[in-house]
N, CA, C, O and the ligand as a Tripos MOL2 file, in Angstrom:
@<TRIPOS>MOLECULE
protein
  305   303    77     0     0
PROTEIN
NO_CHARGES

@<TRIPOS>ATOM
      1 N           2.6510   29.7960  -11.8330 N.3       1 MET1
      2 CA          2.3890   29.2020  -10.5090 C.3       1 MET1
      3 C           3.6510   29.3350   -9.6320 C.2       1 MET1
      4 O           4.7870   29.2470  -10.1000 O.2       1 MET1
      5 N           3.3850   29.5470   -8.3600 N.am      2 ASP2
      6 CA          4.4630   29.5870   -7.3690 C.3       2 ASP2
      7 C           5.1760   28.2310   -7.3440 C.2       2 ASP2
      8 O           4.5430   27.2110   -7.0720 O.2       2 ASP2
      9 N           6.4810   28.2050   -7.6230 N.am      3 PRO3
     10 CA          7.1730   26.9090   -7.7080 C.3       3 PRO3
     11 C           7.0460   26.0580   -6.4300 C.2       3 PRO3
     12 O           7.0080   24.8290   -6.4890 O.2       3 PRO3
     13 N           6.9830   26.7350   -5.2850 N.am      4 LEU4
     14 CA          6.8230   25.9710   -4.0300 C.3       4 LEU4
     15 C           5.4520   25.3110   -3.9750 C.2       4 LEU4
     16 O           5.3030   24.1690   -3.5400 O.2       4 LEU4
     17 N           4.4390   26.0810   -4.4370 N.am      5 GLN5
     18 CA          3.0920   25.5070   -4.4490 C.3       5 GLN5
     19 C           3.0450   24.3230   -5.4410 C.2       5 GLN5
     20 O           2.3830   23.3130   -5.2020 O.2       5 GLN5
     21 N           3.7710   24.4880   -6.5560 N.am      6 GLU6
     22 CA          3.8290   23.3980   -7.5510 C.3       6 GLU6
     23 C           4.3740   22.1150   -6.8720 C.2       6 GLU6
     24 O           3.8250   21.0310   -7.0680 O.2       6 GLU6
     25 N           5.4250   22.2450   -6.0960 N.am      7 LEU7
     26 CA          6.0200   21.0970   -5.3990 C.3       7 LEU7
     27 C           5.0010   20.4820   -4.4330 C.2       7 LEU7
     28 O           4.8630   19.2630   -4.3300 O.2       7 LEU7
     29 N           4.2890   21.3810   -3.7240 N.am      8 ARG8
     30 CA          3.2780   20.8590   -2.7890 C.3       8 ARG8
     31 C           2.1770   20.0830   -3.5120 C.2       8 ARG8
     32 O           1.7400   19.0250   -3.0610 O.2       8 ARG8
     33 N           1.7370   20.6440   -4.6550 N.am      9 ASP9
     34 CA          0.7000   19.9840   -5.4220 C.3       9 ASP9
     35 C           1.1780   18.6160   -5.9410 C.2       9 ASP9
     36 O           0.4280   17.6390   -5.9590 O.2       9 ASP9
     37 N           2.4590   18.5840   -6.3640 N.am     10 LEU10
     38 CA          3.0010   17.3310   -6.8970 C.3      10 LEU10
     39 C           3.1320   16.2780   -5.8060 C.2      10 LEU10
     40 O           3.1520   15.0790   -6.0880 O.2      10 LEU10
     41 N           3.2230   16.7370   -4.5430 N.am     11 SER11
     42 CA          3.3410   15.7950   -3.4290 C.3      11 SER11
     43 C           2.0140   15.2250   -2.9560 C.2      11 SER11
     44 O           1.9740   14.2720   -2.1770 O.2      11 SER11
     45 N           0.9430   15.8110   -3.4280 N.am     12 THR12
     46 CA         -0.3910   15.3440   -3.0410 C.3      12 THR12
     47 C          -0.7290   14.1000   -3.8690 C.2      12 THR12
     48 O          -0.6770   14.1450   -5.0980 O.2      12 THR12
     49 N          -1.0740   12.9970   -3.2090 N.am     13 PRO13
     50 CA         -1.3880   11.7860   -3.9740 C.3      13 PRO13
     51 C          -2.5540   12.0590   -4.9470 C.2      13 PRO13
     52 O          -3.5230   12.7450   -4.6230 O.2      13 PRO13
     53 N          -2.4110   11.5010   -6.1210 N.am     14 ARG14
     54 CA         -3.4740   11.6670   -7.0900 C.3      14 ARG14
     55 C          -4.7110   10.9270   -6.6070 C.2      14 ARG14
     56 O          -4.6160    9.8270   -6.0640 O.2      14 ARG14
     57 N          -5.8300   11.5170   -6.8010 N.am     15 LYS15
     58 CA         -7.0730   10.8610   -6.4330 C.3      15 LYS15
     59 C          -7.3820    9.7940   -7.4880 C.2      15 LYS15
     60 O          -7.2750   10.0370   -8.6900 O.2      15 LYS15
     61 N          -7.7610    8.6230   -7.0150 N.am     16 GLY16
     62 CA         -8.0770    7.5430   -7.9600 C.3      16 GLY16
     63 C          -8.7410    6.4640   -7.1480 C.2      16 GLY16
     64 O          -8.9830    6.6190   -5.9510 O.2      16 GLY16
     65 N          -9.0270    5.3840   -7.8060 N.am     17 PRO17
     66 CA         -9.6320    4.2500   -7.1070 C.3      17 PRO17
     67 C          -8.6560    3.6900   -6.0970 C.2      17 PRO17
     68 O          -7.4440    3.7780   -6.2940 O.2      17 PRO17
     69 N          -9.1650    3.1120   -5.0120 N.am     18 PRO18
     70 CA         -8.2610    2.4760   -4.0560 C.3      18 PRO18
     71 C          -7.4510    1.3790   -4.7390 C.2      18 PRO18
     72 O          -7.9330    0.7520   -5.6830 O.2      18 PRO18
     73 N          -6.2170    1.1400   -4.2700 N.am     19 CYS19
     74 CA         -5.3660    0.1600   -4.9360 C.3      19 CYS19
     75 C          -5.7920   -1.2700   -4.5810 C.2      19 CYS19
     76 O          -6.7570   -1.4760   -3.8460 O.2      19 CYS19
     77 N          -5.0770   -2.2220   -5.1010 N.am     20 ALA20
     78 CA         -5.4390   -3.6450   -4.9200 C.3      20 ALA20
     79 C          -5.4820   -4.0510   -3.4520 C.2      20 ALA20
     80 O          -6.1950   -4.9840   -3.0810 O.2      20 ALA20
     81 N          -4.7190   -3.3480   -2.6180 N.am     21 LEU21
     82 CA         -4.6520   -3.7460   -1.2120 C.3      21 LEU21
     83 C          -5.9680   -3.5520   -0.4870 C.2      21 LEU21
     84 O          -6.2100   -4.1650    0.5530 O.2      21 LEU21
     85 N          -6.8230   -2.6920   -1.0400 N.am     22 SER22
     86 CA         -8.1150   -2.4950   -0.3700 C.3      22 SER22
     87 C          -9.0380   -3.6760   -0.6280 C.2      22 SER22
     88 O         -10.0730   -3.8180    0.0220 O.2      22 SER22
     89 N          -8.6570   -4.5250   -1.5810 N.am     23 HIS23
     90 CA         -9.5140   -5.6780   -1.8740 C.3      23 HIS23
     91 C          -9.0220   -6.9750   -1.2500 C.2      23 HIS23
     92 O          -9.6010   -8.0400   -1.4630 O.2      23 HIS23
     93 N          -7.9360   -6.8700   -0.4690 N.am     24 VAL24
     94 CA         -7.3660   -8.0540    0.1280 C.3      24 VAL24
     95 C          -8.3950   -8.6900    1.0880 C.2      24 VAL24
     96 O          -8.9380   -8.0400    1.9810 O.2      24 VAL24
     97 N          -8.6240   -9.9580    0.8590 N.am     25 ASN25
     98 CA         -9.6810  -10.6320    1.6320 C.3      25 ASN25
     99 C          -9.0240  -11.6700    2.5340 C.2      25 ASN25
    100 O          -8.9030  -12.8380    2.1620 O.2      25 ASN25
    101 N          -8.6000  -11.2380    3.7270 N.am     26 LEU26
    102 CA         -7.9890  -12.1540    4.6910 C.3      26 LEU26
    103 C          -8.8540  -12.0930    5.9440 C.2      26 LEU26
    104 O          -9.6790  -11.1950    6.1110 O.2      26 LEU26
    105 N          -8.6420  -13.0770    6.8230 N.am     27 SER27
    106 CA         -9.3830  -13.0510    8.0650 C.3      27 SER27
    107 C          -8.5180  -13.6050    9.1800 C.2      27 SER27
    108 O          -7.4880  -14.2320    8.9330 O.2      27 SER27
    109 N          -8.9410  -13.3730   10.3810 N.am     28 GLY28
    110 CA         -8.3000  -13.9300   11.5460 C.3      28 GLY28
    111 C          -6.8290  -13.5090   11.6950 C.2      28 GLY28
    112 O          -6.4800  -12.3370   11.5550 O.2      28 GLY28
    113 N          -5.9850  -14.5020   11.9820 N.am     29 ALA29
    114 CA         -4.5600  -14.2130   12.2450 C.3      29 ALA29
    115 C          -3.8650  -13.6850   10.9950 C.2      29 ALA29
    116 O          -2.9610  -12.8540   11.0950 O.2      29 ALA29
    117 N          -4.2850  -14.1670    9.7970 N.am     30 ASP30
    118 CA         -3.6620  -13.6920    8.5500 C.3      30 ASP30
    119 C          -3.9110  -12.2040    8.3690 C.2      30 ASP30
    120 O          -3.0000  -11.4570    8.0110 O.2      30 ASP30
    121 N          -5.1330  -11.7760    8.6140 N.am     31 LEU31
    122 CA         -5.4810  -10.3750    8.4670 C.3      31 LEU31
    123 C          -4.7160   -9.5230    9.4820 C.2      31 LEU31
    124 O          -4.2240   -8.4440    9.1510 O.2      31 LEU31
    125 N          -4.6230  -10.0070   10.6990 N.am     32 ALA32
    126 CA         -3.9190   -9.2710   11.7510 C.3      32 ALA32
    127 C          -2.4420   -9.1280   11.4100 C.2      32 ALA32
    128 O          -1.8530   -8.0640   11.5980 O.2      32 ALA32
    129 N          -1.8490  -10.2100   10.9050 N.am     33 ALA33
    130 CA         -0.4350  -10.1730   10.5290 C.3      33 ALA33
    131 C          -0.2050   -9.2310    9.3410 C.2      33 ALA33
    132 O           0.7680   -8.4770    9.3060 O.2      33 ALA33
    133 N          -1.1010   -9.2920    8.3960 N.am     34 PHE34
    134 CA         -1.0230   -8.4280    7.2100 C.3      34 PHE34
    135 C          -1.0840   -6.9480    7.6130 C.2      34 PHE34
    136 O          -0.2790   -6.1410    7.1490 O.2      34 PHE34
    137 N          -2.0240   -6.6060    8.4620 N.am     35 GLN35
    138 CA         -2.1900   -5.2170    8.8730 C.3      35 GLN35
    139 C          -1.0290   -4.7430    9.7380 C.2      35 GLN35
    140 O          -0.5860   -3.6000    9.6230 O.2      35 GLN35
    141 N          -0.5410   -5.6240   10.6030 N.am     36 SER36
    142 CA          0.6340   -5.2430   11.4230 C.3      36 SER36
    143 C           1.8490   -5.0870   10.5530 C.2      36 SER36
    144 O           2.6300   -4.1500   10.7220 O.2      36 SER36
    145 N           2.0180   -6.0270    9.5950 N.am     37 GLY37
    146 CA          3.1620   -6.0050    8.7030 C.3      37 GLY37
    147 C           3.2440   -4.7420    7.8790 C.2      37 GLY37
    148 O           4.3330   -4.2190    7.6410 O.2      37 GLY37
    149 N           2.0860   -4.2430    7.4350 N.am     38 LEU38
    150 CA          2.0610   -3.0360    6.5940 C.3      38 LEU38
    151 C           2.6420   -1.8450    7.2890 C.2      38 LEU38
    152 O           3.2400   -0.9920    6.6340 O.2      38 LEU38
    153 N           2.4940   -1.7490    8.5760 N.am     39 VAL39
    154 CA          2.9630   -0.5630    9.3180 C.3      39 VAL39
    155 C           4.2900   -0.8310   10.0430 C.2      39 VAL39
    156 O           4.7970    0.0300   10.7620 O.2      39 VAL39
    157 N           4.8380   -2.0200    9.8480 N.am     40 ASP40
    158 CA          6.1000   -2.3910   10.5160 C.3      40 ASP40
    159 C           7.2570   -2.1830    9.5430 C.2      40 ASP40
    160 O           7.3540   -2.9080    8.5530 O.2      40 ASP40
    161 N           8.1380   -1.2120    9.7980 N.am     41 PRO41
    162 CA          9.2440   -0.9300    8.8900 C.3      41 PRO41
    163 C          10.2000   -2.1100    8.7400 C.2      41 PRO41
    164 O          10.9640   -2.1640    7.7770 O.2      41 PRO41
    165 N          10.1690   -3.0470    9.6680 N.am     42 ALA42
    166 CA         11.0780   -4.2240    9.6090 C.3      42 ALA42
    167 C          10.5780   -5.2520    8.5960 C.2      42 ALA42
    168 O          11.3230   -6.1370    8.1760 O.2      42 ALA42
    169 N           9.2920   -5.1220    8.2050 N.am     43 ILE43
    170 CA          8.7080   -6.0560    7.2390 C.3      43 ILE43
    171 C           8.8000   -5.4320    5.8640 C.2      43 ILE43
    172 O           8.3350   -4.3130    5.6510 O.2      43 ILE43
    173 N           9.4020   -6.1560    4.9240 N.am     44 THR44
    174 CA          9.5460   -5.6170    3.5810 C.3      44 THR44
    175 C           8.2640   -5.8020    2.7590 C.2      44 THR44
    176 O           7.4350   -6.6720    3.0230 O.2      44 THR44
    177 N           8.1510   -4.9310    1.7480 N.am     45 SER45
    178 CA          6.9880   -5.0460    0.8610 C.3      45 SER45
    179 C           7.0390   -6.3770    0.1320 C.2      45 SER45
    180 O           5.9990   -6.9680   -0.1600 O.2      45 SER45
    181 N           8.2670   -6.8610   -0.1680 N.am     46 LYS46
    182 CA          8.4000   -8.1350   -0.8650 C.3      46 LYS46
    183 C           7.8860   -9.2700    0.0190 C.2      46 LYS46
    184 O           7.2570  -10.2130   -0.4600 O.2      46 LYS46
    185 N           8.1650   -9.1610    1.3140 N.am     47 ALA47
    186 CA          7.6880  -10.2060    2.2440 C.3      47 ALA47
    187 C           6.1850  -10.2200    2.2860 C.2      47 ALA47
    188 O           5.5800  -11.2920    2.3160 O.2      47 ALA47
    189 N           5.5630   -9.0560    2.2900 N.am     48 ILE48
    190 CA          4.0920   -8.9910    2.2940 C.3      48 ILE48
    191 C           3.5460   -9.5680    1.0030 C.2      48 ILE48
    192 O           2.5460  -10.2860    1.0100 O.2      48 ILE48
    193 N           4.2110   -9.2510   -0.1170 N.am     49 SER49
    194 CA          3.7760   -9.7720   -1.3890 C.3      49 SER49
    195 C           3.8350  -11.3000   -1.4070 C.2      49 SER49
    196 O           2.9090  -11.9480   -1.8940 O.2      49 SER49
    197 N           4.9190  -11.8810   -0.8790 N.am     50 SER50
    198 CA          5.0680  -13.3450   -0.8080 C.3      50 SER50
    199 C           4.0100  -13.9370    0.1230 C.2      50 SER50
    200 O           3.4160  -14.9710   -0.1820 O.2      50 SER50
    201 N           3.7870  -13.3000    1.2170 N.am     51 PHE51
    202 CA          2.7870  -13.7090    2.1970 C.3      51 PHE51
    203 C           1.4000  -13.8200    1.5410 C.2      51 PHE51
    204 O           0.6680  -14.7880    1.7500 O.2      51 PHE51
    205 N           1.0670  -12.7950    0.7400 N.am     52 LEU52
    206 CA         -0.2200  -12.7760    0.0720 C.3      52 LEU52
    207 C          -0.3020  -13.8220   -1.0360 C.2      52 LEU52
    208 O          -1.3400  -14.4420   -1.2690 O.2      52 LEU52
    209 N           0.8500  -13.9950   -1.7190 N.am     53 GLN53
    210 CA          0.9160  -14.9230   -2.8290 C.3      53 GLN53
    211 C           0.6290  -16.3300   -2.3570 C.2      53 GLN53
    212 O          -0.0470  -17.1000   -3.0400 O.2      53 GLN53
    213 N           1.1500  -16.6690   -1.1730 N.am     54 LYS54
    214 CA          0.9180  -17.9800   -0.5870 C.3      54 LYS54
    215 C          -0.5380  -18.2090   -0.2940 C.2      54 LYS54
    216 O          -0.9920  -19.3480   -0.1840 O.2      54 LYS54
    217 N          -1.2770  -17.1130   -0.1650 N.am     55 ARG55
    218 CA         -2.7270  -17.2130    0.0830 C.3      55 ARG55
    219 C          -3.5100  -16.9310   -1.2060 C.2      55 ARG55
    220 O          -4.6960  -16.6030   -1.1820 O.2      55 ARG55
    221 N          -2.8010  -17.0710   -2.3240 N.am     56 GLU56
    222 CA         -3.4150  -16.9210   -3.6370 C.3      56 GLU56
    223 C          -3.9690  -15.5310   -3.9110 C.2      56 GLU56
    224 O          -4.9680  -15.3570   -4.6090 O.2      56 GLU56
    225 N          -3.2780  -14.5390   -3.3310 N.am     57 ILE57
    226 CA         -3.5950  -13.1430   -3.6320 C.3      57 ILE57
    227 C          -2.3610  -12.5510   -4.2800 C.2      57 ILE57
    228 O          -1.3110  -12.4220   -3.6500 O.2      57 ILE57
    229 N          -2.4980  -12.1900   -5.5550 N.am     58 ASN58
    230 CA         -1.3240  -11.7090   -6.2850 C.3      58 ASN58
    231 C          -1.3050  -10.1930   -6.3510 C.2      58 ASN58
    232 O          -2.0570   -9.5720   -7.1020 O.2      58 ASN58
    233 N          -0.4130   -9.6040   -5.5310 N.am     59 ILE59
    234 CA         -0.2450   -8.1590   -5.5660 C.3      59 ILE59
    235 C           1.2460   -7.8760   -5.6290 C.2      59 ILE59
    236 O           1.9960   -8.3340   -4.7670 O.2      59 ILE59
    237 N           1.6930   -7.1270   -6.6360 N.am     60 ASN60
    238 CA          3.0940   -6.8390   -6.7890 C.3      60 ASN60
    239 C           3.6250   -6.0360   -5.6180 C.2      60 ASN60
    240 O           2.9040   -5.2390   -5.0180 O.2      60 ASN60
    241 N           4.9160   -6.2560   -5.2940 N.am     61 PHE61
    242 CA          5.4650   -5.5730   -4.1440 C.3      61 PHE61
    243 C           5.4930   -4.0490   -4.3210 C.2      61 PHE61
    244 O           5.4280   -3.3100   -3.3390 O.2      61 PHE61
    245 N           5.5900   -3.5830   -5.5670 N.am     62 TRP62
    246 CA          5.6100   -2.1300   -5.7370 C.3      62 TRP62
    247 C           4.2560   -1.5120   -5.4670 C.2      62 TRP62
    248 O           4.1650   -0.3490   -5.0750 O.2      62 TRP62
    249 N           3.1950   -2.2920   -5.6770 N.am     63 THR63
    250 CA          1.8710   -1.7920   -5.2910 C.3      63 THR63
    251 C           1.7720   -1.6390   -3.7760 C.2      63 THR63
    252 O           1.1970   -0.6840   -3.2540 O.2      63 THR63
    253 N           2.3680   -2.6420   -3.0800 N.am     64 ILE64
    254 CA          2.3810   -2.5920   -1.6200 C.3      64 ILE64
    255 C           3.2700   -1.3980   -1.1520 C.2      64 ILE64
    256 O           2.9000   -0.6590   -0.2400 O.2      64 ILE64
    257 N           4.4250   -1.2380   -1.7890 N.am     65 ALA65
    258 CA          5.3360   -0.1500   -1.3890 C.3      65 ALA65
    259 C           4.6440    1.2030   -1.5960 C.2      65 ALA65
    260 O           4.7550    2.1100   -0.7720 O.2      65 ALA65
    261 N           3.9350    1.3070   -2.7130 N.am     66 ARG66
    262 CA          3.2640    2.5850   -3.0210 C.3      66 ARG66
    263 C           2.1620    2.8440   -1.9660 C.2      66 ARG66
    264 O           1.9680    3.9690   -1.5060 O.2      66 ARG66
    265 N           1.4570    1.7650   -1.6090 N.am     67 HIS67
    266 CA          0.4040    1.8840   -0.5940 C.3      67 HIS67
    267 C           1.0120    2.3290    0.7390 C.2      67 HIS67
    268 O           0.4450    3.1770    1.4270 O.2      67 HIS67
    269 N           2.1520    1.7630    1.0990 N.am     68 ARG68
    270 CA          2.7680    2.0890    2.3780 C.3      68 ARG68
    271 C           3.2530    3.5240    2.3830 C.2      68 ARG68
    272 O           3.3300    4.1330    3.4490 O.2      68 ARG68
    273 N           3.5820    4.0870    1.2290 N.am     69 ARG69
    274 CA          4.0130    5.4740    1.1460 C.3      69 ARG69
    275 C           2.8380    6.4100    0.9790 C.2      69 ARG69
    276 O           3.0200    7.6120    0.7840 O.2      69 ARG69
    277 N           1.6200    5.8650    1.0540 N.am     70 SER70
    278 CA          0.3840    6.6110    0.8950 C.3      70 SER70
    279 C           0.3350    7.3660   -0.4680 C.2      70 SER70
    280 O          -0.1730    8.4830   -0.5670 O.2      70 SER70
    281 N           0.8870    6.6980   -1.4990 N.am     71 GLU71
    282 CA          0.8610    7.3210   -2.8150 C.3      71 GLU71
    283 C          -0.2140    6.6920   -3.6930 C.2      71 GLU71
    284 O          -0.2770    6.9620   -4.8920 O.2      71 GLU71
    285 N          -1.0450    5.8650   -3.1070 N.am     72 CYS72
    286 CA         -2.0790    5.1870   -3.8940 C.3      72 CYS72
    287 C          -3.4240    5.9090   -3.6600 C.2      72 CYS72
    288 O          -3.5060    6.9090   -2.9470 O.2      72 CYS72
    289 N          -4.4410    5.3660   -4.2770 N.am     73 GLY73
    290 CA         -5.7400    6.0030   -4.1770 C.3      73 GLY73
    291 C          -6.4200    5.7370   -2.8420 C.2      73 GLY73
    292 O          -7.4870    6.2930   -2.5860 O.2      73 GLY73
    293 N          -5.8450    4.9150   -1.9910 N.am     74 CYS74
    294 CA         -6.4670    4.6380   -0.6600 C.3      74 CYS74
    295 C          -6.3550    5.8180    0.2840 C.2      74 CYS74
    296 O          -7.2170    6.0220    1.1390 O.2      74 CYS74
    297 N          -5.2640    6.6180    0.1250 N.am     75 SER75
    298 CA         -5.0940    7.7420    1.0400 C.3      75 SER75
    299 C          -6.0370    8.8720    0.6650 C.2      75 SER75
    300 O          -6.3960    9.0810   -0.4940 O.2      75 SER75
    301 N          -6.4170    9.5910    1.7190 N.am     76 LYS76
    302 CA         -7.4140   10.6660    1.4850 C.3      76 LYS76
    303 C          -6.7530   11.9280    0.9360 C.2      76 LYS76
    304 O          -7.4340   12.9220    0.6830 O.2      76 LYS76
    305 ZN         -3.5710    1.5300   -1.3660 Zn       77 ZN77
@<TRIPOS>BOND
     1     1     2 1
     2     2     3 1
     3     3     4 2
     4     3     5 am
     5     5     6 1
     6     6     7 1
     7     7     8 2
     8     7     9 am
     9     9    10 1
    10    10    11 1
    11    11    12 2
    12    11    13 am
    13    13    14 1
    14    14    15 1
    15    15    16 2
    16    15    17 am
    17    17    18 1
    18    18    19 1
    19    19    20 2
    20    19    21 am
    21    21    22 1
    22    22    23 1
    23    23    24 2
    24    23    25 am
    25    25    26 1
    26    26    27 1
    27    27    28 2
    28    27    29 am
    29    29    30 1
    30    30    31 1
    31    31    32 2
    32    31    33 am
    33    33    34 1
    34    34    35 1
    35    35    36 2
    36    35    37 am
    37    37    38 1
    38    38    39 1
    39    39    40 2
    40    39    41 am
    41    41    42 1
    42    42    43 1
    43    43    44 2
    44    43    45 am
    45    45    46 1
    46    46    47 1
    47    47    48 2
    48    47    49 am
    49    49    50 1
    50    50    51 1
    51    51    52 2
    52    51    53 am
    53    53    54 1
    54    54    55 1
    55    55    56 2
    56    55    57 am
    57    57    58 1
    58    58    59 1
    59    59    60 2
    60    59    61 am
    61    61    62 1
    62    62    63 1
    63    63    64 2
    64    63    65 am
    65    65    66 1
    66    66    67 1
    67    67    68 2
    68    67    69 am
    69    69    70 1
    70    70    71 1
    71    71    72 2
    72    71    73 am
    73    73    74 1
    74    74    75 1
    75    75    76 2
    76    75    77 am
    77    77    78 1
    78    78    79 1
    79    79    80 2
    80    79    81 am
    81    81    82 1
    82    82    83 1
    83    83    84 2
    84    83    85 am
    85    85    86 1
    86    86    87 1
    87    87    88 2
    88    87    89 am
    89    89    90 1
    90    90    91 1
    91    91    92 2
    92    91    93 am
    93    93    94 1
    94    94    95 1
    95    95    96 2
    96    95    97 am
    97    97    98 1
    98    98    99 1
    99    99   100 2
   100    99   101 am
   101   101   102 1
   102   102   103 1
   103   103   104 2
   104   103   105 am
   105   105   106 1
   106   106   107 1
   107   107   108 2
   108   107   109 am
   109   109   110 1
   110   110   111 1
   111   111   112 2
   112   111   113 am
   113   113   114 1
   114   114   115 1
   115   115   116 2
   116   115   117 am
   117   117   118 1
   118   118   119 1
   119   119   120 2
   120   119   121 am
   121   121   122 1
   122   122   123 1
   123   123   124 2
   124   123   125 am
   125   125   126 1
   126   126   127 1
   127   127   128 2
   128   127   129 am
   129   129   130 1
   130   130   131 1
   131   131   132 2
   132   131   133 am
   133   133   134 1
   134   134   135 1
   135   135   136 2
   136   135   137 am
   137   137   138 1
   138   138   139 1
   139   139   140 2
   140   139   141 am
   141   141   142 1
   142   142   143 1
   143   143   144 2
   144   143   145 am
   145   145   146 1
   146   146   147 1
   147   147   148 2
   148   147   149 am
   149   149   150 1
   150   150   151 1
   151   151   152 2
   152   151   153 am
   153   153   154 1
   154   154   155 1
   155   155   156 2
   156   155   157 am
   157   157   158 1
   158   158   159 1
   159   159   160 2
   160   159   161 am
   161   161   162 1
   162   162   163 1
   163   163   164 2
   164   163   165 am
   165   165   166 1
   166   166   167 1
   167   167   168 2
   168   167   169 am
   169   169   170 1
   170   170   171 1
   171   171   172 2
   172   171   173 am
   173   173   174 1
   174   174   175 1
   175   175   176 2
   176   175   177 am
   177   177   178 1
   178   178   179 1
   179   179   180 2
   180   179   181 am
   181   181   182 1
   182   182   183 1
   183   183   184 2
   184   183   185 am
   185   185   186 1
   186   186   187 1
   187   187   188 2
   188   187   189 am
   189   189   190 1
   190   190   191 1
   191   191   192 2
   192   191   193 am
   193   193   194 1
   194   194   195 1
   195   195   196 2
   196   195   197 am
   197   197   198 1
   198   198   199 1
   199   199   200 2
   200   199   201 am
   201   201   202 1
   202   202   203 1
   203   203   204 2
   204   203   205 am
   205   205   206 1
   206   206   207 1
   207   207   208 2
   208   207   209 am
   209   209   210 1
   210   210   211 1
   211   211   212 2
   212   211   213 am
   213   213   214 1
   214   214   215 1
   215   215   216 2
   216   215   217 am
   217   217   218 1
   218   218   219 1
   219   219   220 2
   220   219   221 am
   221   221   222 1
   222   222   223 1
   223   223   224 2
   224   223   225 am
   225   225   226 1
   226   226   227 1
   227   227   228 2
   228   227   229 am
   229   229   230 1
   230   230   231 1
   231   231   232 2
   232   231   233 am
   233   233   234 1
   234   234   235 1
   235   235   236 2
   236   235   237 am
   237   237   238 1
   238   238   239 1
   239   239   240 2
   240   239   241 am
   241   241   242 1
   242   242   243 1
   243   243   244 2
   244   243   245 am
   245   245   246 1
   246   246   247 1
   247   247   248 2
   248   247   249 am
   249   249   250 1
   250   250   251 1
   251   251   252 2
   252   251   253 am
   253   253   254 1
   254   254   255 1
   255   255   256 2
   256   255   257 am
   257   257   258 1
   258   258   259 1
   259   259   260 2
   260   259   261 am
   261   261   262 1
   262   262   263 1
   263   263   264 2
   264   263   265 am
   265   265   266 1
   266   266   267 1
   267   267   268 2
   268   267   269 am
   269   269   270 1
   270   270   271 1
   271   271   272 2
   272   271   273 am
   273   273   274 1
   274   274   275 1
   275   275   276 2
   276   275   277 am
   277   277   278 1
   278   278   279 1
   279   279   280 2
   280   279   281 am
   281   281   282 1
   282   282   283 1
   283   283   284 2
   284   283   285 am
   285   285   286 1
   286   286   287 1
   287   287   288 2
   288   287   289 am
   289   289   290 1
   290   290   291 1
   291   291   292 2
   292   291   293 am
   293   293   294 1
   294   294   295 1
   295   295   296 2
   296   295   297 am
   297   297   298 1
   298   298   299 1
   299   299   300 2
   300   299   301 am
   301   301   302 1
   302   302   303 1
   303   303   304 2
@<TRIPOS>SUBSTRUCTURE
     1 MET1         2 RESIDUE 1 A MET
     2 ASP2         6 RESIDUE 1 A ASP
     3 PRO3        10 RESIDUE 1 A PRO
     4 LEU4        14 RESIDUE 1 A LEU
     5 GLN5        18 RESIDUE 1 A GLN
     6 GLU6        22 RESIDUE 1 A GLU
     7 LEU7        26 RESIDUE 1 A LEU
     8 ARG8        30 RESIDUE 1 A ARG
     9 ASP9        34 RESIDUE 1 A ASP
    10 LEU10       38 RESIDUE 1 A LEU
    11 SER11       42 RESIDUE 1 A SER
    12 THR12       46 RESIDUE 1 A THR
    13 PRO13       50 RESIDUE 1 A PRO
    14 ARG14       54 RESIDUE 1 A ARG
    15 LYS15       58 RESIDUE 1 A LYS
    16 GLY16       62 RESIDUE 1 A GLY
    17 PRO17       66 RESIDUE 1 A PRO
    18 PRO18       70 RESIDUE 1 A PRO
    19 CYS19       74 RESIDUE 1 A CYS
    20 ALA20       78 RESIDUE 1 A ALA
    21 LEU21       82 RESIDUE 1 A LEU
    22 SER22       86 RESIDUE 1 A SER
    23 HIS23       90 RESIDUE 1 A HIS
    24 VAL24       94 RESIDUE 1 A VAL
    25 ASN25       98 RESIDUE 1 A ASN
    26 LEU26      102 RESIDUE 1 A LEU
    27 SER27      106 RESIDUE 1 A SER
    28 GLY28      110 RESIDUE 1 A GLY
    29 ALA29      114 RESIDUE 1 A ALA
    30 ASP30      118 RESIDUE 1 A ASP
    31 LEU31      122 RESIDUE 1 A LEU
    32 ALA32      126 RESIDUE 1 A ALA
    33 ALA33      130 RESIDUE 1 A ALA
    34 PHE34      134 RESIDUE 1 A PHE
    35 GLN35      138 RESIDUE 1 A GLN
    36 SER36      142 RESIDUE 1 A SER
    37 GLY37      146 RESIDUE 1 A GLY
    38 LEU38      150 RESIDUE 1 A LEU
    39 VAL39      154 RESIDUE 1 A VAL
    40 ASP40      158 RESIDUE 1 A ASP
    41 PRO41      162 RESIDUE 1 A PRO
    42 ALA42      166 RESIDUE 1 A ALA
    43 ILE43      170 RESIDUE 1 A ILE
    44 THR44      174 RESIDUE 1 A THR
    45 SER45      178 RESIDUE 1 A SER
    46 LYS46      182 RESIDUE 1 A LYS
    47 ALA47      186 RESIDUE 1 A ALA
    48 ILE48      190 RESIDUE 1 A ILE
    49 SER49      194 RESIDUE 1 A SER
    50 SER50      198 RESIDUE 1 A SER
    51 PHE51      202 RESIDUE 1 A PHE
    52 LEU52      206 RESIDUE 1 A LEU
    53 GLN53      210 RESIDUE 1 A GLN
    54 LYS54      214 RESIDUE 1 A LYS
    55 ARG55      218 RESIDUE 1 A ARG
    56 GLU56      222 RESIDUE 1 A GLU
    57 ILE57      226 RESIDUE 1 A ILE
    58 ASN58      230 RESIDUE 1 A ASN
    59 ILE59      234 RESIDUE 1 A ILE
    60 ASN60      238 RESIDUE 1 A ASN
    61 PHE61      242 RESIDUE 1 A PHE
    62 TRP62      246 RESIDUE 1 A TRP
    63 THR63      250 RESIDUE 1 A THR
    64 ILE64      254 RESIDUE 1 A ILE
    65 ALA65      258 RESIDUE 1 A ALA
    66 ARG66      262 RESIDUE 1 A ARG
    67 HIS67      266 RESIDUE 1 A HIS
    68 ARG68      270 RESIDUE 1 A ARG
    69 ARG69      274 RESIDUE 1 A ARG
    70 SER70      278 RESIDUE 1 A SER
    71 GLU71      282 RESIDUE 1 A GLU
    72 CYS72      286 RESIDUE 1 A CYS
    73 GLY73      290 RESIDUE 1 A GLY
    74 CYS74      294 RESIDUE 1 A CYS
    75 SER75      298 RESIDUE 1 A SER
    76 LYS76      302 RESIDUE 1 A LYS
    77 ZN77       305 GROUP 0 **** ****
């Protein structure tokens, strides 16, 4: 295999089920804050994890970090 193509293939997210973030069940202002926070580089993945934990949703920060890098099953 062409080594450059190999690198490209390795960069493509593996297809799989959507990660835990696709099951987050928030509404109203919480949902809006969550969605804005995910795309805001000033908001850390740990902060989002704590935010969710306070709402009894347990998702590890590395799951959130992976999601933000589009390395989870949610990305097409
Ligand atoms: Zn995801």
